[in-house]
N, C-alpha and C positions, 0 to 999 in steps of 0.2 A: 913654610907652608903658606903663610900669608901672601908672599909674593906670587906664588902659583895661583892663589885665589884671585888676586888682582889681575893677573894675565888672563885667566879664564873669563873673568867678568868683563874685561875690556874687549875680548874676542866676541863675547855674547852681545855686547852693545853694538859692535861693528856689524855683526850678522843681522841684528834687528833693524839697524838703520838701512842696511842694504836691502832687506826684504821690504821695508816700508817705501823706499824710494823707487827701486827698480821694478819690483813685482807688484806694488800697490797693495800689499797686505796691511789690513787695518790693525790698530792697536788692540781692538777687542779680540780679533782672531789670534794675535800673538799671546794675549793674556789667557785665552781659552786653551791654547796648546800648552802653555806653561802650567796652568792649573790642572789640566788633564794628566800631564806628566807627573806632577806632585801627587795627585790622587792615586795613580797607579803604583808609584814607588812606595808611597805610604802604606797602601794596602798590602803589598808584598812584604814590607818591613814588619808590619803588625802580624802577618801570618807566620813569618819566620821566627819572630821573637816570642810567640805565644802570649802576647800582651793583649788583654781584653779591654778595649777602649771604653766601652760603656759601663763596665763594672769598676774600673779604676778611677774614673772621673767623679769627684764629689759634687753634690748639688750646688755648693757655694762657688765652685770653680767654673760652672757652665757659662755664666754671664761674662766674666773676664775672657774666657776662651772665645766666645762668639764675637765680643768686641774687638779682640786682637785679630781675629780672622778677617773681619770686615775692614778694619783699619789697614791691614796688610794688603788686602785686595785693592782698596782705593789708592794706596801708596804705589803699588806696582802698576796700576793703570796710569797714574800720573807720571811715573818714571818712563813707561813705554811711550806715552804721548810726548814727553819732553825730548826723548832721543831723536824724534823726527825733526824737531825744530832747532836742536843744537847743531851749530855748524862744525862738522868734522871734516877731515880731509878726504874722506871717501864719498864719492858721489857717483 
């Protein structure tokens, strides 16, 4: 299963690099599309699993959750920006 994840991740990076170079899509637009996709899929997952997000999260878990979300957002922005400058064989 890990090999499949690596292949999918490599294909995703190739598509992002192609979008950035040939179509001029910015890193912010790519991150917005990715975040929107995660928001929609998470919403449907929560609806299907009958999991109530705001009732299940304890007050002492809110700060680590927000910190992790912000750190992940900045990490993905950095990854998306770095893909454009990494020389791959696709141009």
